[in-house]
C-alpha positions, 0 to 999 in steps of 0.5 A: 500500500502507498503512503497516506495522502497529505489530507489523510495525515492532516484531516483538518486541511479537508475543512480548511482548504475549501473554507478558504476557497469559499472566502475567496469566492465571496470576494469575487462573487458576492452572490447569494445564489452561489452559496445556495447552489453549492449547498444544493449541489453538495446534497444531491452529490451526497444522495447520489453517492449513498444511492450507488453505495449498495455493496462493499465493492461499490463503497471501495470504488466511491470512497474517494469521492465522498470528499466532493460533497463535503468540500462543496459544503465547506466552500459554502460555509466559507462563503456564508462566513464571509457574508455574515462578517461583511458590514451591511450597506446602508441607505445614506439618504435614509439614515443621514440626518437622524439621531442615532444611539451608538456604543464606543468600542475603541477610542484614541486621543490625539493632540486636538482630536479624537477618533473612535470606533463605534457600533451603531445600535438604533435610530431614534426614528425610522426602521433602517437596519443598523445590524453589525454597523461599525463606523469610524467617528472622529471629532475636532476636540477631545472628551477625555471622560469618554471610554470604551463601553460608553453610549453616545448619541449624535446625528448621522452624517456618514460617508463611505470610506474610500482610498485616497487614490494615490499610486501604489497606496495601501488599500485602506478601505478594504483593510477596514472593510475586512475589520467590519467598518464601511463608513466614517464620520467627522463631527463637532465635539459638542454634537456628541452626547454621552447618554450612559454606559453598556460595557461588553467583554471586549470593551472591559478588556480595552479599558483594562488595557488602557489602565495598565498602559497608564500604569506603565506611562506613570512609572519611572521607566525610560520613555523608550522602555515604556513604549516597548513594554506596552507594545510587547505585553499589551499589543499597542504599538502606538507609542513606538516612534515612527523612526524606531518602527522604521528601523525595526522594519528595515532590519527585518525584526518588526515582528518583535514589536507586534504580539505573535507566537513568540510573545504568547509562548513566553507568556505561557511559560511564565504562567506555567511557572507561576502555577508550579505549586499545583504540582505539589498537590498532584493537580497537573491537569488543573495547572494545564487548564488554568494556564490555558484559561489565563492565556485566553484571558491574555488574548482578550486583553491584547485584542485577539490578533490572528497571530495570538489566537493562532498560537493559543489554539496550537497550545490548546491542542497540545494541552488537550492532547496531554489531558486526553492522552492523544497525540497532537500533530503540529501541522494539524494544530496550525491548520485547526488554528487557521480554521478557528480564526477564519470561521469567526473572522474571515477577513483575517485571510487578507491580513498580513499578520495572519499570512506571515504568522501561519506561513512562518510557523508552517515552514518551520514545522515542515522543515524540522519534520522533513529533514534530520538536523545534526546538531553540535554536541556542545550545548552552547553551539547547539543553541547558537546553531538552532537559533541561526537555523530557525531564523534563517528558515523564518526569513526565507519563508516570509521575506517575499511577503514582507517585501510585498507588503512593506516594500523592504528587503532585509538580509539582516534578519538572521543577525538581528534575531541572533542578537535580540532573541536571547535578550528578548524573553528575559525582557518580556518576563521581567517586564511582566513582573514589573507590570504586576508590581505596578498594578499593586502600586510598587516597583523595584529600582534594579528591575526598572534599571535592568529593563531600561538597559535591555531596551537600550541594548535592543534599540541600539542593536537595531539602530546599528544594524539599520545603518548598514545600507548593504543589508536592506533596500526598498523594493517593489514586489508584485503578486506574480513575484510572490507566487513565483518565489513560493513555487520555487521554494516548494520545488527546491524543498521537494528536490532536497527531500527526494533528490529528483532533478526534475523538481530542480529543473521545474524550479529553474523554469519558474525562475525564468518565467518570473525574471521575464515578468520582471523585465517586462514590468521594468521596461514598461515602467515610465521613468519620468512623470508628475504626481499631485498626491491626495492628502488631507493637510497638504498638496505634495507635488512630485516630479521624477526623472530617472531616479531623481525627484523634486518635491514641491509642497506649495501650501506647507513649504519648509515645515513639510515632513519629508521622512513621513512622506517617504514612509507613506509612499515607499511603494511608489518611490520603490516602483519608480526607483527614486533614490534621490528626493529634493524638497523645494524650499523658499529658494528656486529649485530645479532638476533636469526637466523641472524648475520651481520658483514658488508659486510658479513651477515648470514640471513635465513641460507644464506651466503650473501656478499654485494659488492659496498660500503664497505670493500669487495675489500680488501680481497684476492682470497686465503682467500675469496675463502674458503667461499662459498656465497649463494648470492652476493648482488650488489649495485650502488657503484659497479664499477667492473665486475661480472667476477672479483667478481667471481674471489674473491668469490665463489657465487651461485646467483647474486642479482642486487640491485634496486638502481643500475643506469639504465645505468649499469644494462644491462651490468651487466645482460648481463655479468651474462648471458654470465658467466651463473651465476643465477641472480635476478634483483630487479629493473625489478622483484621487491623485492627479497622475501624468507620466510619459 
């Protein structure tokens, strides 16, 4: 008899794979008849197989076909799970303008504003369905007495969340949609009224997390240590500075700042150790159960991220195998964890954290189960070798996805893990002890000093590694490259295991196909062009020419944060291979094919005039009408009319910047239409892009 198939050895895959297919089908075919048809077909196929299954011989022949109706049914389950998790589309004409009661699920305070995730509960009037409707509600000004679980009332004026329309930007609208949020609203602070409180388990956990965060922030720990502890223990990396986050990403150890399987394993060991007295009363099973229950509580406290849930489910499988004397298969546990997450949160399938977490863990399990590793006899050398090998496999399995999502390729990951990981478990354990002491109102001086020293060591090591330019680079990776990479990786692993040269030849063929695709993309990519980006608080205008770029921000000028712009548009800069970016200051700036002398610019042979903040009002019609402008760029500081601008300047096209206040845009658009002037509204249509 042949060896059992992978589906026989990993039975959970029979559930997981068709479930994933169903979730993907819903994204491309969100039609109710499809799921119903799949259920009906699965029932008919099952009945057909039962009718034919009249003898042992027939049963043997048809045994392999019983998976068909079962798989079709699981595809339908995946489709229904995605449908149920998708927030409903509301009739905006029906609900806007009406008072609504909502519950605050999460809240973030900023310097002069706050942003809340709220769940709409009911309208004061009307029968509009609000079931499962969550929105992002932002206000100008802060009410620090509001907390998750509070009930608030306000008038609805929601808008569909849309992407900014900038080239190569993150699909933020889809990201929020997979998290159950379709709409957002910005309103005045005084229009939001607290009416009571109705806490849930998750809002109580959020408030507890906020309380613990304040305990850490009020401690004598260094600010860098505080932000690190909040990130690795409580799952909130908002206090990590953008520069620190960028350094960790560049070095390839950004996973350290986000709670993952490593963090859960450390917390599990800590809980297990603290419950050691139960062994003295022969209550090992109780120790297992309590450890698992406390770990689930920790998951809820930190927000139930996919990587944390995955690690917890795997640990639960191991614990249950001990409790019920059953053998636990690691890959089966990984598949079961994915199944649990996707049934209750189908949108996690598109989450980068979910993908990186499961691919990395599965790769490590497959590698160590497939190949026999010969370790050195010396314990220290064995530990070093094991750490190096684990880091290498984790890097190879995730490097292409990291490059695809974060546009950063780093070969320093192995070295960074080698330096940081020996210290990190100690840092987490001591940090957990310090947090426990802080909740009881105490602290230990030497403990805080040790944590501060370890934070300096970790951050210093990451900063030192990040300065080596050869170790990382900004890249643009297509989905085709991701598929090609994993296809090659799988074929190489099979070749190493089977030594069948055909697999190596197939990998080479796939590599050639991938290289051909990259050449086509490179040849067809324009090397010169102009983009006026859509932004809420500025109007970045970028002209690039064969790797060099000039950035003009007419309504911000010298105060513009160039580093933040580079981080936000890293994919765009990598795609066009822009490695030199010059910000226009108050003086004249120019590169080949472009020149800027605010408020004028010559970009891509187009004469541009920016009206808003600047000196444009000082020019008389007799002088300015001598120059014909291709583009009149209107920014938020523009307090005049289109007619007045046309009196002063002869322009072909009006471009309304994305930072113009919403209340002003309709009037400007209507005036352009009345004057029959060609115009382009960036806020409604996305970035203005012009490439040769």
